[in-house]
C-alpha positions in Angstrom: -192.8 -49.5 74.2 -192.4 -48.8 78.0 -194.0 -46.4 80.3 -191.1 -45.5 82.6 -190.9 -41.8 82.4 -193.1 -39.6 84.6 -194.1 -36.1 83.5 -192.1 -33.2 85.1 -195.4 -32.0 86.7 -195.7 -35.2 88.7 -193.2 -34.1 91.3 -193.1 -30.4 90.7 -194.6 -29.6 94.2 -192.1 -31.9 95.9 -188.9 -30.4 94.6 -186.6 -28.6 97.0 -184.9 -25.7 95.2 -181.4 -24.6 96.2 -180.3 -21.6 94.1 -176.6 -20.9 93.7 -175.1 -18.4 96.2 -172.9 -16.8 93.6 -174.6 -17.9 90.3 -172.3 -18.7 87.4 -175.4 -18.2 85.2 -178.3 -15.7 85.2 -181.2 -16.9 87.4 -183.5 -17.1 84.3 -180.9 -18.9 82.1 -181.7 -22.4 81.0 -178.9 -24.9 81.9 -177.2 -26.8 79.1 -176.3 -29.9 81.2 -178.3 -31.6 83.9 -176.2 -33.8 86.2 -178.4 -36.4 87.9 -177.2 -38.0 91.1 -179.3 -40.8 92.6 -178.9 -41.7 96.3 -180.4 -43.6 99.2 -178.9 -43.5 102.7 -175.4 -42.6 101.5 -174.4 -41.3 105.0 -175.3 -44.6 106.6 -173.1 -46.3 104.1 -170.2 -44.1 105.1 -170.1 -42.1 101.8 -170.5 -38.6 103.1 -167.0 -37.5 102.2 -167.3 -38.9 98.7 -170.8 -37.5 98.3 -169.4 -34.0 99.2 -166.6 -34.5 96.7 -169.3 -35.4 94.1 -171.3 -32.2 94.8 -168.1 -30.0 94.8 -166.9 -31.4 91.5 -170.2 -30.5 89.8 -170.0 -27.0 91.2 -166.4 -26.7 89.9 -167.4 -27.3 86.2 -166.5 -24.6 83.8 -167.4 -23.5 80.3 -171.0 -24.8 80.4 -174.2 -24.0 82.2 -175.0 -26.8 84.7 -177.7 -27.8 87.1 -177.5 -30.6 89.6 -180.6 -32.7 90.2 -180.4 -35.0 93.2 -183.0 -37.9 93.3 -183.1 -39.3 96.9 -185.1 -42.4 97.6 -186.5 -41.0 100.9 -183.3 -41.6 102.9 -183.6 -41.9 106.7 -180.0 -41.2 107.6 -179.9 -37.4 107.5 -179.1 -37.1 103.8 -181.8 -34.6 103.2 -180.4 -32.3 105.9 -176.9 -32.8 104.5 -178.1 -31.7 101.1 -180.1 -28.7 102.2 -177.2 -27.4 104.3 -174.7 -27.9 101.5 -173.4 -24.5 100.2 -173.6 -24.6 96.4 -171.8 -21.5 95.1 -172.2 -21.6 91.3 -175.0 -23.8 90.1 -178.5 -24.5 91.2 -179.3 -27.8 93.0 -182.8 -29.3 92.8 -183.7 -32.2 95.2 -186.5 -34.7 95.0 -186.8 -37.0 98.0 -189.4 -39.7 97.5 -189.5 -43.5 97.9 -188.8 -45.4 94.6 -188.5 -48.9 93.4 -184.8 -48.8 92.6 -182.0 -46.9 90.9 -183.5 -46.9 87.4 -186.8 -45.5 88.5 -184.9 -42.8 90.3 -182.8 -42.1 87.2 -186.0 -41.9 85.1 -187.2 -39.3 87.5 -184.0 -37.4 86.9 -184.6 -37.4 83.2 -188.1 -36.2 83.6 -187.0 -33.3 85.9 -184.0 -32.3 83.9 -184.0 -28.9 82.2 -180.8 -29.2 80.3 -180.4 -30.1 76.7 -178.0 -32.8 77.8 -178.2 -35.3 80.7 -175.5 -37.2 82.5 -175.5 -39.5 85.6 -173.0 -39.2 88.4 -173.3 -41.6 91.3 -172.6 -40.5 94.9 -169.2 -42.3 94.9 -168.1 -40.8 91.6 -166.8 -37.3 90.9 -165.3 -35.1 88.1 -161.5 -34.7 88.4 -161.4 -32.2 85.5 -163.4 -28.9 85.7 -163.8 -28.9 81.9 -165.1 -32.4 81.4 -168.7 -31.5 80.7 -167.8 -28.7 78.4 -165.5 -30.9 76.4 -168.3 -33.4 76.1 -170.8 -30.8 75.0 -168.4 -29.5 72.4 -167.8 -33.0 71.0 -171.6 -33.6 70.7 -172.2 -30.2 69.2 -169.5 -30.6 66.6 -170.3 -34.2 65.7 -174.1 -34.2 65.8 -174.0 -37.4 67.8 -176.7 -38.6 70.3 -174.3 -39.3 73.2 -170.6 -39.2 74.1 -168.3 -41.2 76.3 -164.8 -40.9 77.6 -162.1 -42.8 79.4 -162.5 -43.0 83.2 -160.3 -43.4 86.2 -161.6 -46.2 88.4 -160.9 -45.9 92.1 -159.8 -49.6 92.1 -156.6 -51.3 91.3 -153.9 -50.0 88.9 -154.7 -53.0 86.6 -158.3 -52.2 86.6 -157.4 -48.5 86.0 -155.5 -49.4 82.8 -158.4 -51.5 81.5 -161.0 -48.8 81.9 -158.8 -45.9 80.9 -159.0 -46.9 77.3 -162.5 -48.3 76.6 -162.1 -47.7 72.9 -159.8 -50.8 72.7 -162.8 -53.0 73.6 -165.4 -51.5 71.3 -165.3 -54.5 69.1 -167.2 -56.3 71.9 -169.7 -53.6 72.8 -172.7 -55.6 71.5 -171.6 -58.5 73.7 -171.0 -56.7 77.0 -170.9 -53.1 78.3 -167.5 -51.8 77.5 -168.4 -48.1 77.9 -168.3 -46.5 81.4 -171.7 -45.1 82.1 -170.6 -42.1 84.3 -168.7 -40.7 81.4 -171.7 -40.6 79.0 -173.5 -37.4 78.1 -176.9 -37.9 76.4 -179.2 -35.7 74.4 -182.2 -35.5 76.7 -184.5 -35.6 73.7 -183.1 -39.0 72.7 -183.7 -40.4 76.2 -187.3 -39.3 76.0 -187.7 -41.0 72.7 -186.6 -44.4 74.0 -188.6 -43.8 77.3 -185.5 -43.8 79.5 -184.4 -46.9 81.5 -186.4 -50.2 81.4 -187.1 -50.7 85.1 -187.6 -54.4 84.6 -183.8 -54.7 84.8 -182.3 -54.3 88.2 -178.6 -54.0 87.2 -178.1 -53.7 83.5 -180.8 -51.2 82.3 -178.0 -48.7 81.4 -176.5 -51.2 79.0 -180.0 -52.0 77.6 -180.7 -48.3 77.0 -177.4 -47.8 75.3 -178.1 -50.6 72.9 -181.6 -49.4 72.3 -180.3 -46.0 71.4 -177.8 -47.6 69.0 -180.5 -49.8 67.5 -182.5 -46.6 66.9 -179.7 -45.2 64.8 -177.8 -43.1 67.3 -174.2 -42.1 66.7 -171.7 -42.0 69.5 -168.7 -39.7 69.8 -165.5 -40.3 71.9 -164.0 -37.6 74.2 -160.3 -38.2 74.6 -159.9 -36.5 77.9 -160.6 -38.5 81.1 -162.7 -36.5 83.5 -164.6 -38.9 85.8 -163.3 -40.9 88.7 -165.5 -43.9 89.0 -166.2 -46.3 92.0 -165.5 -49.7 90.5 -167.1 -51.7 93.4 -170.7 -50.9 92.7 -173.9 -53.0 93.2 -173.7 -54.8 89.8 -170.2 -56.1 90.7 -171.5 -57.7 93.9 -174.4 -59.4 92.0 -172.6 -61.0 89.1 -175.0 -63.8 88.4 -178.0 -61.5 88.1 -175.9 -59.1 86.1 -174.9 -61.9 83.7 -178.5 -63.1 83.3 -179.8 -59.6 82.5 -177.0 -59.0 80.0 -177.7 -62.3 78.3 -181.3 -61.2 77.8 -180.3 -57.8 76.5 -177.8 -59.2 74.1 -180.4 -61.7 72.8 -183.0 -59.0 72.3 -180.5 -56.7 70.5 -179.3 -59.4 68.1 -182.9 -60.4 67.3 -184.0 -56.8 66.6 -180.9 -55.6 64.7 -179.6 -58.8 63.0 -182.7 -60.9 62.9 -181.3 -64.0 64.6 -182.8 -66.1 67.4 -180.0 -67.0 69.8 -180.3 -70.0 72.1 -179.4 -69.8 75.8 -176.2 -71.6 75.1 -175.2 -69.4 72.2 -176.1 -66.3 74.2 -174.0 -67.4 77.2 -171.1 -68.1 74.8 -171.3 -64.6 73.4 -171.5 -62.8 76.8 -168.9 -64.9 78.6 -166.4 -65.7 75.8 -167.2 -63.1 73.1 -167.4 -65.8 70.4 -170.0 -66.1 67.7 -171.0 -69.6 66.6 -169.7 -70.5 63.2 -173.2 -70.2 61.6 -173.3 -66.6 62.7 -169.9 -65.5 61.3 -171.7 -63.1 58.9 -173.4 -61.5 62.0 -170.0 -60.9 63.6 -168.8 -59.2 60.5 -171.9 -57.1 60.3 -171.6 -56.2 63.9 -168.1 -54.9 63.4 -169.2 -52.8 60.5 -172.0 -51.4 62.5 -169.7 -50.5 65.3 -167.4 -48.7 62.9 -170.4 -46.7 61.6 -171.8 -45.9 65.0 -168.8 -44.7 66.9 -167.3 -41.3 65.9 -163.9 -39.9 66.7 -162.4 -43.0 68.3 -158.5 -42.9 68.0 -157.1 -45.1 65.3 -153.4 -45.1 66.3 -151.1 -47.7 64.7 -151.0 -49.8 67.9 -154.8 -49.8 68.1 -155.2 -50.7 64.4 -152.8 -53.7 65.0 -154.9 -54.7 68.1 -158.1 -54.4 66.2 -156.8 -56.3 63.2 -155.4 -59.1 65.4 -158.8 -59.3 67.3 -160.7 -59.5 64.0 -158.7 -62.5 62.8 -158.6 -64.1 66.2 -162.4 -64.1 66.5 -162.8 -65.0 62.8 -160.7 -68.2 63.5 -162.6 -68.9 66.7 -165.9 -68.8 64.7 -164.6 -71.1 62.0 -163.3 -73.6 64.6 -166.3 -73.5 66.9 -168.6 -76.5 67.0 
């Protein structure tokens, strides 16, 4: 399908190994979780403090064996020296510093180099505010048999934005129309990422959304972790390139609906879906099928009374919109 993932041997001789000073695991032990952090000139961008907080938060994780893989795009601002001088007390750090074509090629390199059964991605501006976040996610995946998990996040933006993102499960009825799941809270089975060949690097901003939908289209189940453990920088690259982000998501939504539901959406229909979350009247049955698929895909999402009311209201609201659409 794609050919995005390099082999681990490709960069084996270029990896800088930083063993833990006081290992939380035996040197020969295989990590359970690989945390991948991608960076390029973070010090030049004034992110040194946040990057240090990112590194510290990974070292502070408990209850699960972790490794931290840093994929650096050949930074020229002293990042490599900053990383090699960092004192990592509990978990090994492995650094690859090579030029790449962008964030998604770098993330694919992280997948290829990961030794853990599970892989997660934590950007330099993000950090874990709970030390048991990864262990809770591993437990949820182990008990449910799901392919990947997600959790609420705490954005570093406004309180209103914080409230929107803290409860992503309230927006799951729209997940096939725009990305409602915060990527830094996801923990993936590495084997599943290998099967779909990682991120499609033809996308500059929305390859994470594309990969999530490809995993779901392949039959993946997704479990919800109720505890918020990631603080997320909400002013990332995609937020500053909204037009390109919209164009890519329209293409992804169109491909997904063609593959899963067998419909050919026009440009106008796709834009209506992505911008207004409204199916044309002729696709009302597709909307119903999408809601059924969401219910079968996502495991452990809270179904409190208030949420059931919201979901029921949204169902009939969109149903009426579809009937009244021209």
